[in-house]
C-alpha positions as CSV (number, residue, x, y, z in Angstrom):
1,M,-19.7,105.0,46.7
2,A,-22.7,102.9,47.8
3,D,-20.8,99.8,46.7
4,H,-17.9,100.8,48.8
5,Q,-20.1,101.2,51.9
6,Q,-21.7,97.9,51.2
7,R,-18.3,96.2,51.0
8,S,-17.1,97.7,54.2
9,G,-19.6,95.5,56.2
10,R,-18.2,92.4,54.6
11,R,-15.8,90.0,56.2
12,G,-12.2,90.1,55.1
13,Q,-10.5,87.4,53.1
14,G,-8.5,86.2,56.1
15,E,-11.6,85.9,58.3
16,L,-13.4,83.9,55.6
17,E,-10.4,81.6,55.3
18,V,-10.5,80.9,59.0
19,L,-14.3,80.2,58.9
20,V,-13.8,77.8,56.0
21,L,-10.9,76.0,57.6
22,S,-12.9,75.7,60.9
23,A,-15.8,74.2,59.0
24,L,-13.5,71.7,57.3
25,R,-12.0,70.7,60.7
26,E,-15.5,69.9,61.9
27,S,-16.1,67.4,59.2
28,D,-15.6,63.7,59.7
29,G,-13.5,63.5,56.5
30,P,-13.1,65.2,53.2
31,A,-15.9,67.7,52.6
32,T,-17.4,69.3,49.5
33,A,-17.7,73.1,48.9
34,G,-21.5,72.6,49.2
35,W,-21.1,71.0,52.6
36,V,-18.8,73.9,53.7
37,Q,-21.3,76.5,52.4
38,E,-24.2,74.8,54.2
39,R,-22.1,74.4,57.4
40,L,-21.4,78.2,57.4
41,G,-25.2,78.9,57.2
42,G,-25.4,79.4,53.5
43,D,-24.8,83.2,53.7
44,L,-21.7,82.8,51.4
45,A,-22.2,82.2,47.7
46,Y,-21.0,78.8,46.5
47,T,-18.6,80.5,44.1
48,T,-17.1,82.4,47.1
49,V,-16.5,79.2,49.0
50,I,-14.8,77.7,45.9
51,T,-12.6,80.8,45.6
52,I,-11.6,80.6,49.3
53,L,-10.9,76.9,49.0
54,T,-8.8,77.5,45.9
55,R,-6.8,80.2,47.7
56,L,-6.2,77.9,50.7
57,L,-5.1,75.2,48.3
58,A,-2.5,77.5,46.7
59,K,-1.3,78.4,50.2
60,G,-0.9,74.7,51.1
61,A,-3.6,74.9,53.8
62,V,-5.9,72.4,52.3
63,T,-5.8,69.4,50.0
64,R,-8.4,68.2,47.6
65,E,-9.4,65.0,45.9
66,R,-11.7,64.3,43.0
67,S,-15.2,63.4,44.2
68,G,-17.5,62.7,41.2
69,R,-17.6,65.9,39.2
70,S,-16.3,68.1,42.0
71,F,-13.7,68.0,44.7
72,A,-13.7,67.0,48.4
73,W,-11.5,69.2,50.6
74,T,-9.4,68.4,53.7
75,P,-7.3,70.7,56.0
76,A,-3.6,70.0,55.3
77,S,-2.8,70.2,59.1
78,D,-4.1,71.4,62.4
79,E,-4.1,75.1,63.5
80,A,-0.6,74.9,64.8
81,G,0.7,73.4,61.6
82,L,-1.0,76.1,59.6
83,A,0.4,78.8,61.7
84,A,3.9,77.3,61.4
85,H,3.4,77.2,57.6
86,R,2.5,80.9,57.5
87,M,5.6,81.7,59.6
88,R,7.8,79.7,57.2
89,R,6.2,81.6,54.2
90,V,7.0,84.9,55.8
91,L,10.5,83.9,56.6
92,D,11.0,82.6,53.0
93,G,9.9,85.9,51.7
94,E,12.6,87.8,53.4
95,S,16.1,88.4,52.0
96,D,18.0,88.3,55.4
97,R,16.7,85.2,57.2
98,E,19.3,85.6,60.0
99,A,18.2,89.2,60.8
100,V,14.5,88.1,60.8
101,L,15.1,85.1,63.1
102,A,17.4,87.2,65.4
103,S,14.7,89.8,65.7
104,F,12.0,87.2,66.3
105,V,14.1,85.5,69.1
106,T,15.1,88.7,70.8
107,G,11.4,89.7,70.9
108,L,10.3,86.5,72.8
109,G,9.3,86.6,76.4
110,P,11.2,84.5,78.9
111,D,8.6,81.6,78.8
112,D,8.6,81.5,75.0
113,E,12.4,81.6,74.9
114,R,12.6,78.7,77.3
115,L,10.1,76.7,75.3
116,L,11.9,77.4,72.1
117,R,15.2,76.3,73.7
118,E,13.6,73.1,74.9
119,L,12.1,72.4,71.5
120,L,15.4,73.0,69.8
121,D,17.1,70.6,72.3
122,Q,14.5,68.0,71.6
123,S,14.9,68.4,67.9
124,R,18.7,68.0,68.1
125,G,18.2,64.9,70.3
126,E,15.9,63.3,67.7
127,G,18.3,64.0,64.9
128,D,21.3,62.5,66.6
129,G,20.2,58.9,65.9
130,E,22.2,56.4,68.0
131,D,24.7,57.8,70.5
């Protein structure tokens, strides 16, 4: 029971992922797990940082390259790109894509709907090639 109470004060996995990604975005280039741990104030165990980075790698949110005996980590894209990636993953997990997209679009406010129409029109224009 005491362990449960102790855990309730901890940050959730999603919050930790956001913190780690934010730290990586602050770096001037690929960063090691040790650098991320230090940047976050050292209150996370090194193994926790590695676990979070590994989860982010599996989600496609970060990339890594060999750096000596360890790895250097880089965000795969900016925040908008990561949000879009999450949206695609949710959509890919559903059996009725059309229903999900229809529900999403009908739930948009007028400004978002207008923006989506503009973006779709731009996308079509870019895909046309020469007219």
